[in-house]
ROSETOR-597780 format. One record per residue (C-alpha): residue number from 1; residue in one letter; z negated, y negated, x negated. Coordinates in steps of 0.05 Angstrom, whole numbers. Example, Ala and Ser with C-alpha at 12.3 -4.5 7.8 and 13.67 -1.06 7.14 Angstrom:
ROSETOR-597780
1  A  -156  90  -246
2  S  -143  21  -273
end
This chain:
ROSETOR-597780
1  X  3514  3349  226
2  X  3490  3289  185
3  X  3445  3247  196
4  X  3484  3179  220
5  X  3452  3116  245
6  X  3445  3144  312
7  X  3454  3093  380
8  X  3394  3096  422
9  X  3358  3068  356
10  X  3283  3051  371
11  X  3265  2999  316
12  X  3193  2985  300
13  X  3148  2939  260
14  X  3206  2920  208
15  X  3190  2911  130
16  X  3207  2849  102
17  X  3252  2891  48
18  X  3317  2852  70
19  X  3300  2797  25
20  X  3301  2854  -38
21  X  3372  2858  -72
22  X  3417  2911  -50
23  X  3393  2957  -90
24  X  3341  3033  -87
25  X  3286  3013  -129
26  X  3217  3033  -137
27  X  3195  2963  -112
28  X  3235  2981  -43
29  X  3209  3052  -44
30  X  3136  3039  -43
31  X  3147  2983  9
32  X  3177  3028  58
33  X  3141  3042  131
34  X  3109  3114  129
35  X  3091  3158  182
36  X  3019  3173  175
37  X  2978  3232  199
38  X  3013  3283  261
39  X  3049  3247  318
40  X  3018  3258  386
41  X  3055  3270  449
42  X  3032  3256  516
43  X  3021  3307  567
44  X  3084  3296  609
45  X  3128  3282  541
46  X  3141  3205  572
47  X  3108  3175  501
48  X  3090  3183  437
49  X  3034  3150  390
50  X  3048  3144  307
51  X  3008  3114  256
52  X  3047  3076  202
53  X  3031  3038  136
54  X  3065  3001  95
55  X  3050  2970  37
56  X  3064  2892  7
57  X  3068  2890  -65
58  X  3060  2812  -60
59  X  2998  2818  -22
60  X  2967  2879  -45
61  X  2954  2910  26
62  X  2962  2969  53
63  X  2974  2959  134
64  X  2955  3007  183
65  X  2984  2999  254
66  X  2974  3043  314
67  X  3037  3045  360
68  X  3063  3075  435
69  X  3136  3088  444
70  X  3170  3111  505
71  X  3211  3183  503
72  X  3236  3192  578
73  X  3281  3130  571
74  X  3360  3122  536
75  X  3336  3040  526
76  X  3318  3014  459
77  X  3250  2994  469
78  X  3198  2966  420
79  X  3145  3009  403
80  X  3079  2967  427
81  X  3023  2963  374
82  X  2951  2991  394
83  X  2917  2970  337
84  X  2933  2932  265
85  X  2889  2936  211
86  X  2896  2913  144
87  X  2856  2919  76
88  X  2863  2903  13
89  X  2899  2962  -38
90  X  2871  2941  -102
91  X  2825  2994  -132
92  X  2762  2938  -131
93  X  2785  2878  -89
94  X  2736  2818  -88
95  X  2680  2829  -51
96  X  2701  2766  -7
97  X  2764  2793  9
98  X  2735  2870  25
99  X  2747  2896  89
100  X  2734  2954  130
101  X  2738  2981  189
102  X  2669  2966  246
103  X  2630  3018  283
104  X  2627  3021  352
105  X  2587  2966  383
106  X  2551  2956  447
107  X  2613  2911  471
108  X  2660  2948  523
109  X  2714  2923  478
110  X  2735  2909  409
111  X  2789  2872  363
112  X  2843  2910  341
113  X  2841  2875  271
114  X  2780  2919  254
115  X  2801  2974  271
116  X  2836  3024  226
117  X  2868  3066  269
118  X  2883  3140  251
119  X  2890  3213  293
120  X  2913  3185  356
121  X  2898  3235  411
122  X  2926  3234  479
123  X  2874  3229  545
124  X  2924  3240  596
125  X  2989  3209  608
126  X  2953  3128  615
127  X  2910  3141  567
128  X  2908  3151  478
129  X  2850  3151  437
130  X  2847  3142  358
131  X  2788  3161  312
132  X  2759  3095  271
133  X  2710  3116  208
134  X  2662  3066  184
135  X  2652  3077  116
136  X  2584  3028  119
137  X  2553  3085  164
138  X  2590  3149  159
139  X  2601  3146  237
140  X  2674  3163  267
141  X  2680  3136  337
142  X  2732  3158  388
143  X  2765  3091  414
144  X  2808  3095  474
145  X  2871  3050  512
146  X  2888  3054  580
147  X  2951  3036  623
148  X  2951  3031  689
149  X  3027  3012  693
150  X  3071  3046  671
151  X  3081  3037  578
152  X  3093  2968  585
153  X  3057  2931  530
154  X  3031  2885  573
155  X  2999  2937  618
156  X  2949  2965  559
157  X  2884  2957  551
158  X  2838  2934  504
159  X  2807  2986  452
160  X  2743  3018  484
161  X  2687  3068  441
162  X  2693  3142  489
163  X  2641  3174  440
164  X  2614  3168  361
165  X  2607  3225  317
166  X  2548  3211  267
167  X  2592  3233  213
168  X  2669  3250  187
169  X  2709  3273  236
170  X  2780  3307  237
171  X  2834  3343  275
172  X  2829  3318  340
173  X  2859  3352  397
174  X  2847  3345  477
175  X  2860  3394  521
176  X  2877  3356  586
177  X  2876  3418  633
178  X  2803  3435  609
179  X  2777  3360  594
180  X  2758  3393  517
181  X  2748  3349  457
182  X  2754  3391  396
183  X  2752  3359  332
184  X  2730  3393  261
185  X  2670  3357  216
186  X  2636  3383  151
187  X  2565  3410  171
188  X  2511  3439  127
189  X  2504  3528  139
190  X  2452  3530  182
191  X  2447  3471  224
192  X  2456  3459  298
193  X  2481  3395  306
194  X  2515  3335  278
195  X  2451  3289  277
196  X  2419  3340  226
197  X  2478  3339  177
198  X  2481  3263  182
199  X  2405  3264  167
200  X  2419  3318  100
201  X  2467  3271  74
202  X  2425  3212  78
203  X  2369  3250  42
204  X  2420  3272  -12
205  X  2435  3202  -26
206  X  2352  3192  -33
207  X  2356  3236  -90
208  X  2347  3213  -166
209  X  2390  3266  -190
210  X  2470  3280  -183
211  X  2467  3353  -204
212  X  2504  3407  -163
213  X  2491  3477  -181
214  X  2542  3530  -164
215  X  2528  3609  -165
216  X  2600  3636  -155
217  X  2683  3613  -152
218  X  2706  3570  -129
219  X  2667  3494  -156
220  X  2728  3455  -134
221  X  2792  3442  -105
222  X  2859  3399  -118
223  X  2824  3333  -119
224  X  2745  3342  -97
225  X  2686  3388  -126
226  X  2659  3435  -62
227  X  2602  3412  -29
228  X  2545  3457  18
229  X  2575  3434  73
230  X  2633  3470  116
231  X  2698  3446  160
232  X  2677  3483  223
233  X  2703  3461  302
234  X  2662  3428  352
235  X  2673  3409  418
236  X  2648  3373  479
237  X  2673  3355  552
238  X  2707  3287  569
239  X  2711  3263  645
240  X  2744  3198  670
241  X  2703  3145  711
242  X  2723  3084  727
243  X  2780  3051  709
244  X  2806  3116  684
245  X  2757  3101  625
246  X  2737  3166  595
247  X  2666  3180  573
248  X  2623  3250  543
249  X  2607  3297  595
250  X  2568  3343  546
251  X  2539  3348  485
252  X  2581  3370  419
253  X  2569  3445  405
254  X  2593  3468  335
255  X  2637  3535  363
256  X  2636  3579  296
257  X  2561  3563  275
258  X  2541  3634  306
259  X  2600  3674  262
260  X  2576  3722  214
261  X  2606  3696  160
262  X  2564  3730  103
263  X  2582  3673  68
264  X  2630  3614  76
265  X  2674  3606  139
266  X  2717  3542  128
267  X  2768  3522  184
268  X  2822  3515  123
269  X  2881  3510  179
270  X  2887  3458  236
271  X  2870  3497  302
272  X  2911  3501  366
273  X  2883  3502  438
274  X  2908  3554  493
275  X  2942  3520  550
276  X  2880  3529  599
277  X  2843  3500  547
278  X  2781  3553  540
279  X  2811  3589  479
280  X  2810  3559  414
281  X  2850  3596  358
282  X  2847  3579  279
283  X  2851  3603  211
284  X  2794  3620  156
285  X  2797  3643  88
286  X  2757  3713  84
287  X  2687  3697  65
288  X  2675  3738  -5
289  X  2658  3734  -80
290  X  2720  3743  -87
291  X  2751  3670  -51
292  X  2784  3639  -117
293  X  2825  3708  -129
294  X  2846  3723  -70
295  X  2880  3694  -11
296  X  2866  3733  48
297  X  2859  3689  104
298  X  2846  3713  182
299  X  2868  3692  242
300  X  2807  3667  293
301  X  2805  3677  361
302  X  2740  3630  394
303  X  2714  3601  455
304  X  2708  3539  466
305  X  2636  3537  491
306  X  2611  3572  432
307  X  2629  3638  434
308  X  2623  3662  370
309  X  2690  3668  339
310  X  2724  3735  315
311  X  2785  3742  271
312  X  2848  3778  308
313  X  2870  3814  236
314  X  2823  3841  194
315  X  2834  3878  136
316  X  2863  3878  68
317  X  2924  3823  77
318  X  2945  3757  52
319  X  2937  3688  75
320  X  2949  3675  149
321  X  2981  3608  177
322  X  3007  3584  239
323  X  2981  3613  302
324  X  2997  3598  367
325  X  2988  3628  446
326  X  3035  3642  488
327  X  3042  3595  554
328  X  2994  3648  592
329  X  2957  3656  532
330  X  2957  3746  522
331  X  2986  3732  463
332  X  2983  3707  392
333  X  3042  3686  348
334  X  3021  3683  280
335  X  3047  3683  202
336  X  3018  3735  150
337  X  3028  3743  87
338  X  3021  3818  62
339  X  3001  3811  -10
340  X  2916  3781  -21
341  X  2934  3757  -88
342  X  3001  3717  -82
343  X  3009  3653  -47
344  X  3085  3660  -53
345  X  3095  3726  -15
346  X  3136  3735  33
347  X  3104  3704  113
348  X  3112  3759  167
349  X  3117  3741  246
350  X  3062  3779  280
351  X  3041  3782  355
352  X  2974  3798  371
353  X  2963  3822  443
354  X  2895  3797  464
355  X  2891  3853  521
356  X  2901  3914  477
357  X  2895  3881  417
358  X  2954  3915  391
359  X  2994  3880  336
360  X  3075  3878  335
361  X  3120  3849  274
362  X  3176  3811  293
363  X  3242  3815  244
364  X  3207  3856  193
365  X  3274  3858  160
366  X  3286  3784  150
367  X  3290  3764  80
368  X  3264  3694  85
369  X  3197  3669  97
370  X  3188  3624  156
371  X  3128  3565  140
372  X  3123  3548  222
373  X  3124  3587  283
374  X  3112  3576  353
375  X  3135  3603  424
376  X  3194  3581  472
377  X  3179  3627  524
378  X  3156  3697  527
379  X  3218  3731  495
380  X  3238  3669  441
381  X  3194  3639  380
382  X  3220  3582  345
383  X  3210  3576  264
384  X  3231  3529  219
385  X  3244  3562  145
386  X  3270  3537  80
387  X  3341  3569  69
388  X  3386  3542  4
389  X  3366  3481  2
390  X  3353  3460  76
391  X  3286  3466  121
392  X  3332  3497  191
393  X  3294  3498  251
394  X  3318  3567  284
395  X  3306  3606  342
396  X  3279  3690  347
397  X  3289  3747  400
398  X  3226  3783  390
399  X  3257  3843  425
400  X  3313  3844  373
401  X  3295  3808  318
402  X  3366  3761  313
403  X  3356  3692  284
404  X  3400  3640  318
405  X  3402  3566  277
406  X  3383  3509  316
407  X  3387  3465  256
408  X  3421  3486  191
409  X  3426  3426  158
410  X  3382  3371  125
411  X  3307  3381  129
412  X  3258  3394  184
413  X  3193  3381  186
414  X  3141  3377  233
415  X  3157  3409  313
416  X  3133  3386  373
417  X  3144  3417  436
418  X  3160  3383  488
419  X  3151  3391  577
420  X  3193  3400  630
421  X  3250  3401  587
422  X  3272  3449  540
423  X  3270  3407  479
424  X  3237  3385  424
425  X  3211  3323  378
426  X  3220  3341  307
427  X  3217  3303  242
428  X  3274  3293  208
429  X  3303  3269  140
430  X  3354  3280  84
431  X  3366  3253  13
432  X  3397  3190  45
433  X  3357  3193  98
434  X  3278  3171  107
435  X  3238  3211  161
436  X  3245  3190  223
437  X  3232  3225  298
438  X  3290  3251  331
439  X  3290  3291  396
440  X  3337  3359  396
441  X  3361  3398  453
442  X  3344  3480  455
443  X  3404  3489  481
444  X  3463  3452  452
445  X  3427  3427  394
446  X  3438  3353  409
447  X  3399  3310  364
448  X  3377  3239  387
449  X  3340  3191  342
450  X  3278  3164  372
451  X  3247  3114  318
452  X  3285  3080  255
453  X  3232  3065  217
454  X  3266  3032  155
455  X  3329  3005  184
456  X  3354  2961  115
457  X  3354  3033  70
458  X  3437  3055  96
459  X  3476  3091  68
460  X  3512  3045  27
461  X  3455  3037  -26
462  X  3430  3108  -21
463  X  3466  3172  -47
464  X  3479  3232  -9
465  X  3455  3298  -36
466  X  3514  3343  -60
467  X  3511  3422  -73
468  X  3522  3450  -143
469  X  3528  3523  -152
470  X  3525  3551  -219
471  X  3515  3630  -264
472  X  3438  3638  -283
473  X  3406  3689  -314
474  X  3415  3758  -294
475  X  3476  3735  -263
476  X  3450  3692  -205
477  X  3469  3639  -163
478  X  3434  3591  -174
479  X  3436  3525  -120
480  X  3423  3455  -130
481  X  3440  3381  -122
482  X  3481  3325  -156
483  X  3472  3254  -139
484  X  3514  3205  -160
485  X  3498  3131  -177
486  X  3521  3077  -129
487  X  3584  3042  -142
488  X  3609  3115  -189
489  X  3671  3118  -217
490  X  3681  3191  -252
491  X  3730  3157  -306
492  X  3656  3129  -338
493  X  3616  3161  -373
494  X  3535  3170  -344
495  X  3470  3188  -368
496  X  3437  3249  -340
497  X  3364  3251  -305
498  X  3356  3329  -291
499  X  3300  3343  -258
500  X  3261  3409  -253
501  X  3214  3421  -190
502  X  3142  3446  -191
503  X  3110  3499  -147
504  X  3139  3540  -191
505  X  3143  3578  -118
506  X  3184  3523  -86
507  X  3253  3484  -86
508  X  3288  3417  -81
509  X  3312  3406  -3
510  X  3356  3356  24
511  X  3289  3315  45
512  X  3264  3249  44
513  X  3207  3237  -10
514  X  3158  3184  -33
515  X  3152  3223  -98
516  X  3208  3241  -135
517  X  3255  3216  -98
518  X  3324  3228  -135
519  X  3361  3167  -101
520  X  3310  3131  -156
521  X  3349  3151  -213
522  X  3413  3152  -181
523  X  3416  3086  -164
524  X  3380  3065  -235
525  X  3449  3091  -260
526  X  3439  3164  -270
527  X  3479  3224  -255
528  X  3419  3261  -227
529  X  3413  3332  -222
530  X  3369  3375  -190
531  X  3367  3459  -198
532  X  3330  3527  -162
533  X  3316  3574  -219
534  X  3294  3643  -210
535  X  3222  3629  -167
536  X  3255  3583  -122
537  X  3237  3594  -42
538  X  3297  3591  5
539  X  3333  3648  -35
540  X  3309  3714  -15
541  X  3241  3737  -41
542  X  3270  3776  -92
543  X  3298  3711  -126
544  X  3222  3685  -112
545  X  3189  3734  -153
546  X  3235  3739  -209
547  X  3197  3684  -243
548  X  3130  3732  -250
549  X  3118  3745  -319
550  X  3183  3699  -346
551  X  3154  3638  -335
552  X  3197  3608  -398
553  X  3244  3664  -388
554  X  3290  3670  -336
555  X  3286  3606  -304
556  X  3291  3571  -372
557  X  3348  3613  -383
558  X  3386  3588  -317
559  X  3362  3518  -318
560  X  3397  3519  -386
561  X  3462  3553  -360
562  X  3469  3505  -304
563  X  3470  3450  -351
564  X  3532  3478  -394
565  X  3561  3495  -327
566  X  3546  3432  -309
567  X  3572  3383  -366
568  X  3639  3433  -361
569  X  3653  3411  -307
570  X  3637  3342  -291
571  X  3663  3311  -349
572  X  3633  3240  -327
573  X  3570  3271  -358
574  X  3555  3232  -428
575  X  3520  3295  -464
576  X  3493  3254  -518
577  X  3440  3215  -456
578  X  3405  3263  -417
579  X  3330  3263  -407
580  X  3298  3317  -365
581  X  3237  3312  -322
582  X  3191  3355  -290
583  X  3120  3354  -252
584  X  3063  3424  -241
585  X  3113  3474  -270
586  X  3169  3429  -279
587  X  3124  3392  -331
588  X  3107  3462  -359
589  X  3180  3468  -365
590  X  3183  3410  -399
591  X  3137  3432  -457
592  X  3168  3489  -465
593  X  3241  3453  -459
594  X  3217  3417  -522
595  X  3202  3479  -551
596  X  3253  3508  -545
597  X  3317  3467  -539
598  X  3342  3390  -571
599  X  3399  3373  -520
600  X  3353  3315  -486
601  X  3342  3247  -518
602  X  3279  3239  -477
603  X  3227  3284  -434
604  X  3184  3271  -376
605  X  3126  3313  -370
606  X  3078  3298  -301
607  X  3010  3336  -302
608  X  3045  3399  -342
609  X  3013  3468  -369
610  X  3002  3450  -439
611  X  2960  3528  -455
612  X  2968  3581  -397
613  X  2903  3603  -432
614  X  2866  3545  -416
615  X  2890  3533  -349
616  X  2870  3598  -331
617  X  2800  3582  -347
618  X  2810  3521  -316
619  X  2832  3526  -253
620  X  2817  3538  -180
621  X  2863  3582  -149
622  X  2852  3633  -197
623  X  2894  3684  -157
624  X  2963  3643  -176
625  X  2955  3659  -260
626  X  2934  3729  -237
627  X  2996  3749  -205
628  X  3042  3705  -243
629  X  3020  3741  -320
630  X  2999  3801  -281
631  X  2928  3801  -303
632  X  2870  3765  -324
633  X  2873  3732  -392
634  X  2806  3774  -420
635  X  2846  3834  -420
636  X  2885  3858  -477
637  X  2953  3880  -441
638  X  2950  3813  -402
639  X  2929  3771  -453
640  X  2998  3791  -491
641  X  3037  3758  -424
642  X  2993  3691  -428
643  X  3010  3683  -498
644  X  3083  3696  -486
645  X  3101  3644  -443
646  X  3048  3585  -471
647  X  3082  3522  -488
648  X  3021  3511  -536
649  X  3054  3572  -591
650  X  3116  3529  -604
651  X  3082  3463  -607
652  X  3120  3452  -677
653  X  3187  3454  -645
654  X  3170  3396  -606
655  X  3216  3335  -631
656  X  3238  3293  -558
657  X  3203  3233  -548
658  X  3163  3249  -490
659  X  3123  3209  -432
660  X  3061  3240  -414
661  X  3034  3231  -345
662  X  2963  3265  -318
663  X  2905  3236  -277
664  X  2836  3251  -285
665  X  2827  3279  -211
666  X  2877  3331  -228
667  X  2844  3392  -210
668  X  2892  3444  -205
669  X  2918  3429  -290
670  X  2868  3386  -317
671  X  2878  3327  -361
672  X  2855  3365  -419
673  X  2931  3394  -409
674  X  2961  3323  -411
675  X  2916  3305  -463
676  X  2933  3358  -508
677  X  3013  3363  -499
678  X  3001  3285  -522
679  X  2972  3300  -582
680  X  3005  3351  -604
681  X  3063  3296  -594
682  X  3037  3248  -633
683  X  2997  3282  -685
684  X  3074  3306  -714
685  X  3093  3236  -705
686  X  3137  3244  -645
687  X  3153  3190  -602
688  X  3101  3194  -541
689  X  3066  3153  -482
690  X  3018  3175  -451
691  X  3006  3150  -375
692  X  2940  3162  -345
693  X  2910  3151  -276
694  X  2845  3155  -264
695  X  2829  3150  -201
696  X  2895  3203  -179
697  X  2901  3276  -169
698  X  2960  3324  -172
699  X  3004  3282  -146
700  X  3005  3192  -150
701  X  2988  3168  -88
702  X  2969  3097  -93
703  X  3023  3045  -70
704  X  3009  3004  -130
705  X  3003  3069  -176
706  X  3063  3104  -151
707  X  3100  3036  -170
708  X  3072  3037  -240
709  X  3091  3107  -251
710  X  3162  3090  -223
711  X  3170  3031  -282
712  X  3143  3069  -328
713  X  3183  3134  -320
714  X  3248  3085  -318
715  X  3235  3054  -370
716  X  3228  3112  -410
717  X  3284  3145  -405
718  X  3330  3079  -397
719  X  3307  3070  -471
720  X  3316  3133  -505
721  X  3377  3142  -469
722  X  3420  3075  -478
723  X  3498  3078  -490
724  X  3494  3078  -572
725  X  3575  3093  -576
726  X  3564  3142  -628
727  X  3641  3164  -633
728  X  3614  3209  -690
729  X  3605  3272  -636
730  X  3654  3248  -577
731  X  3602  3276  -525
732  X  3616  3346  -543
733  X  3556  3389  -538
734  X  3539  3447  -583
735  X  3549  3516  -565
736  X  3493  3549  -519
737  X  3473  3628  -536
738  X  3446  3660  -471
739  X  3421  3711  -516
740  X  3362  3675  -555
741  X  3363  3621  -519
742  X  3369  3562  -562
743  X  3431  3515  -594
744  X  3469  3557  -632
745  X  3465  3541  -709
746  X  3407  3504  -697
747  X  3357  3516  -765
748  X  3300  3473  -717
749  X  3276  3541  -684
750  X  3251  3612  -709
751  X  3261  3647  -641
752  X  3266  3725  -631
753  X  3308  3756  -587
754  X  3256  3794  -552
755  X  3215  3727  -531
756  X  3264  3724  -473
end
């Protein structure tokens, strides 16, 4: 099954990329329409609401729109625009041009141009809410629009304020049966109201100093220093009044404030209502001193009236995720890992019975690891899972554990159940098809397109992903993808972009991406190849685990062996014009390659690792290196593992020109790792360039920064892989000796057999 330009396409606000050249360039990519946040489905599943963003290079502005679209019709219907907000996206816009969302005022309605919408939530079939945050006051307001005659754009009212919270709120949900609105807000431990938290925030802003004190780990996470505040779930009741307009019926209540936690209790995963709206289930990490080196998190069950939440799966297990109530509210299905120190352990499907507090494991002998689970009916579950480069959708029979695929091609993302029909709403994409919404029938797997956010991006300018399989370390099958440039001619020679994924417990999937989009390299004229070596997910847990204490071993061997088989089977690839690129673990591998292999003309290291030892002491999630290198670096035996696989040991061998990219707010692999890499290169006279972003984290997310990233990367690999028509080598490649992991005969390397 492929994603084509199906009938029943429902166009939305069109992006004017048609005037650009018919080529997929970074300029086109950063100006695509994108979904922001999750899609909201109306109670009867007759309509959806979603937020769409787009960036304009010429205007330097980011536009955010809230759109309502019918779902119960096969007619091509324009989505109705509820809110349209535009802001200057420059880091330091002129004050006269700066705009921001406005706080709720005393008037019944406000102009939609003043509202930056987020978090769409249906209050009824004829009333849609959305959240607006006012950065000047720190307040969040829930607005709503009402419809009195069907989903026609002329019938929707102007937005009116429903309620205002004195602090930022997120994860907003509403249960139409109980009339309960729920959301998360960060609050100080011990405070009883949001007003108390807001008051303390103001007091904090009046401090003369900026010092922050910590007595335990962790201190920071991803791109933010941990604050004294906790993300906790709050509820209040709403009622519908005059003209179907909603208003608060009760005070806001923190429903997990009284939970005995003995420390931090953050609601780390999105919570879920029971169908009757009386209970909520959520995930929170185990509060303990070992917060930074254990993954343990529990599934908590709480009443919406504020009764103390209690974990349904206490014990010494690993991370929990994806809880969901059965239709009758008697059971909860969730995913849990067994190993409390391993973030890439296999997820197991578990069902908890509320009445007798028993737990059943479903499909325990399944070798793959689901990422999402939900109910279809009392006998059947729904899962998504990664399998050989595809993120699939399947039904699971609870009694037998039998897995029945529903969608097996490309990539299924978020899944929403639709009422009144045996179907789902999914986001779906492929490397040659941007993310859009589809409905899928659980009876016959029929896909029907709902949105077409980027109609200009057709298959004549995007290359499909073709499967590759080679033999790697341990005689394992190594899977990956190859993309060819537009107007590909196998009689010509092409440069190679060899892309290495991060994680390392991740994989390349046939999915659309706004970062590391492989079609960008293919469109620039590179044959683009992305392989999944040991450590990758979607090939069984043993394959994922095979990277442990083998960071520069089996994955490296599999990548280089795959490269040689690729060159042998694809003679149109010019072996004298190859570039390798990687991020995170892929950046680590770039540094490792530079110390062990000289077959590439250019390297790109994005947020990579320079020293395994220094990274341990500066990263936040300590359970990751402690599992990967089998201990802590201050243990004598484990220290040998850290040093064995540290790229820093082989700096003297580095000779390949390298573009180093790192960002200041990357707390997973701190900026000193990138600076150290650049220093090692330039001090030895190796051609190198450092691209530094002071305002990005582990990913480059801002549109203008993304554009600069792509321009620098393409310029670098193009510069060093130019066709010099050197006939002296005739495109031949030295033989790779897998026993020692180097180019045979090269005097550059002094690597002993036991190092691999």
